[in-house]
C-alpha positions in Angstrom: 40.2 2.7 -33.2 40.1 3.5 -29.4 39.8 6.6 -27.6 42.2 8.5 -25.5 41.5 8.1 -22.3 40.3 4.8 -22.0 42.4 1.5 -20.4 44.1 -0.8 -23.2 42.8 -3.9 -23.1 44.9 -6.7 -21.5 46.2 -9.6 -24.0 48.4 -12.1 -24.0 50.1 -13.1 -27.4 53.8 -14.2 -28.9 56.6 -12.2 -29.8 58.9 -13.0 -32.6 61.5 -14.9 -30.6 58.5 -17.3 -29.5 57.9 -15.9 -26.0 55.2 -14.8 -24.3 53.8 -11.3 -23.8 51.1 -9.8 -21.7 50.5 -5.9 -21.9 49.8 -5.7 -18.2 53.0 -7.0 -16.9 54.2 -3.5 -18.0 51.9 -1.7 -15.9 53.3 0.6 -13.1 56.5 -0.2 -15.1 56.6 1.3 -18.3 55.0 3.3 -20.8 54.0 1.0 -24.0 54.4 2.5 -28.0 52.0 -0.4 -29.5 51.8 0.0 -33.2 50.1 -2.3 -36.0 51.2 -2.7 -39.4 49.6 -4.6 -42.4 52.8 -6.8 -43.3 56.4 -7.8 -42.9 58.6 -6.7 -45.8 56.2 -4.8 -47.7 57.8 -1.0 -48.3 55.3 1.4 -46.3 55.8 -1.7 -43.3 59.8 -1.6 -43.7 59.6 2.3 -43.9 57.3 2.6 -40.3 59.5 -0.1 -38.6 62.6 1.7 -39.4 61.5 4.5 -38.5 60.8 3.4 -35.0 64.1 1.9 -35.1 65.7 5.3 -36.0 63.7 6.9 -33.1 64.2 3.9 -30.6 66.7 6.0 -28.3 64.6 9.2 -27.7 61.1 7.2 -27.4 63.2 4.9 -24.9 64.4 8.0 -23.1 60.9 8.8 -22.3 60.8 5.2 -20.1 58.7 3.6 -23.0 58.8 0.5 -24.8 57.9 0.2 -28.2 56.1 -3.2 -29.7 54.7 -3.5 -33.5 51.8 -6.2 -34.0 50.9 -8.0 -37.4 49.1 -10.8 -38.2 52.8 -12.6 -39.2 54.0 -15.6 -38.4 57.0 -15.7 -35.5 59.3 -16.7 -38.2 59.0 -13.9 -40.6 58.2 -11.5 -37.5 62.3 -12.9 -36.6 63.5 -12.6 -40.3 62.0 -9.0 -40.8 63.5 -8.4 -37.6 66.7 -9.4 -38.3 67.0 -7.9 -41.6 65.7 -4.4 -40.4 68.0 -4.8 -36.8 65.0 -4.0 -35.5 65.6 -3.1 -31.8 62.2 -3.7 -30.4 60.0 -7.4 -30.5 57.2 -7.7 -32.9 53.9 -9.2 -31.5 52.2 -12.4 -34.0 49.0 -12.0 -34.3 47.8 -14.7 -36.8 44.0 -15.1 -35.8 43.8 -11.0 -35.4 42.3 -11.3 -31.6 44.4 -8.1 -30.9 43.4 -6.3 -33.8 40.2 -6.9 -32.6 40.6 -5.6 -28.9 42.5 -2.2 -30.5 40.0 -1.8 -33.4 42.7 -2.4 -36.2 40.5 -3.9 -38.4 39.6 -2.3 -41.7 36.6 -2.1 -44.1 38.4 -4.8 -46.0 39.1 -7.7 -43.2 42.9 -8.7 -45.0 43.9 -4.6 -44.5 45.2 -3.6 -41.2 45.2 -0.1 -40.9 48.4 1.7 -39.5 47.1 2.4 -35.8 49.7 3.7 -33.2 48.8 3.5 -29.4 50.6 5.4 -27.0 50.1 3.5 -23.5 50.7 4.9 -20.2 52.4 2.9 -16.9 48.9 2.7 -15.5 47.6 1.4 -18.8 45.7 4.0 -20.0 45.7 5.2 -23.6 47.2 8.6 -23.8 47.6 8.9 -28.0 45.6 7.3 -30.7 47.3 7.8 -33.9 46.1 6.4 -37.8 48.1 7.2 -40.5 47.7 4.5 -43.5 49.5 6.4 -45.8 51.9 8.8 -44.2 54.1 6.4 -42.5 56.6 8.6 -41.0 54.0 10.8 -39.3 53.5 8.1 -36.9 56.9 8.7 -34.6 56.9 12.3 -34.6 53.5 12.2 -33.0 54.5 9.5 -30.8 57.3 11.4 -29.4 54.9 14.3 -28.9 52.2 11.9 -26.9 55.2 11.1 -24.9 56.6 14.5 -24.1 52.9 15.5 -22.9 52.6 12.2 -21.0 56.0 13.1 -19.3 55.1 16.8 -18.1 51.8 15.5 -17.1 53.2 12.6 -14.9 55.7 15.4 -13.3 52.9 17.8 -12.6 
């Protein structure tokens, strides 16, 4: 897992709708919540995605955008997103390059740990969260990190 305080590695990837995504395009504009999860349509990953969905508005109030990342294809992501009415994009990473950049790899190569990063508008990681089994815990910690970031940015 990357450390808090380091610059988030930039990358270009493909979103669930086939469009291109470049992390650096959000610098100076939005805070970013980037979460890594193992696989679309599994119980834990569905619960995690739905927790972010259900807290989309509270997270957005902190001028933050949410992006989920897994190794699934655009087609699988699009289906997962539609079935669970996810209001945020999913990044496809079949070669796991983004996973490696963000140290989202486990001891078993095919088992992605659940990591969530809160990245500020300057591109600096302000929170790094890992809960492999307590999938509901990511959202409260993301909200707390965003609250802390808002206070720091206002000072």
